[in-house]
C-alpha positions, 0 to 999 in steps of 0.5 A, a space after each residue: 845467175 845471168 846468162 853472161 855469168 853462166 857462160 863464163 862459169 861453164 867455160 872456166 870450169 871446162 877449159 881453164 882458159 888463160 884468157 876469157 872475155 865474155 861480152 854481152 852485145 845484145 844492146 847492139 841488136 835491139 829490135 833485130 831478129 832473135 832479140 827477145 827483149 831480155 838483153 841476154 841474146 847476143 854474146 861475144 867470147 874471146 878465149 885462149 886455153 892450152 886445150 885448143 893447142 894443135 886443134 883447128 879453129 873449127 874444132 875449138 868452136 865445136 868444143 865451145 858450142 858443145 859446152 854451151 849447147 843447152 843455152 843455144 836458141 834459148 836464151 842465146 840467139 847469136 854467139 861470136 867466138 874468137 879463138 886465140 891460139 897459142 903458138 
């Protein structure tokens, strides 16, 4: 399983999101710090889930990081998260 697929699977399982997009942006950081040459180090996540309702963005980010903590720093070097909050 690729890192991207693992991220998608973990977030689907934990949050049952209404919107989930995981984009591998590693190619944009080739040769930069944190690029280990694997092409699996930099990711962008866009997520919406009812579980984030009435939570701060910081709380939502912490929830995502908690689920992905075993991937942070190896193999993930950078993670950008966009939280879409329902009204």
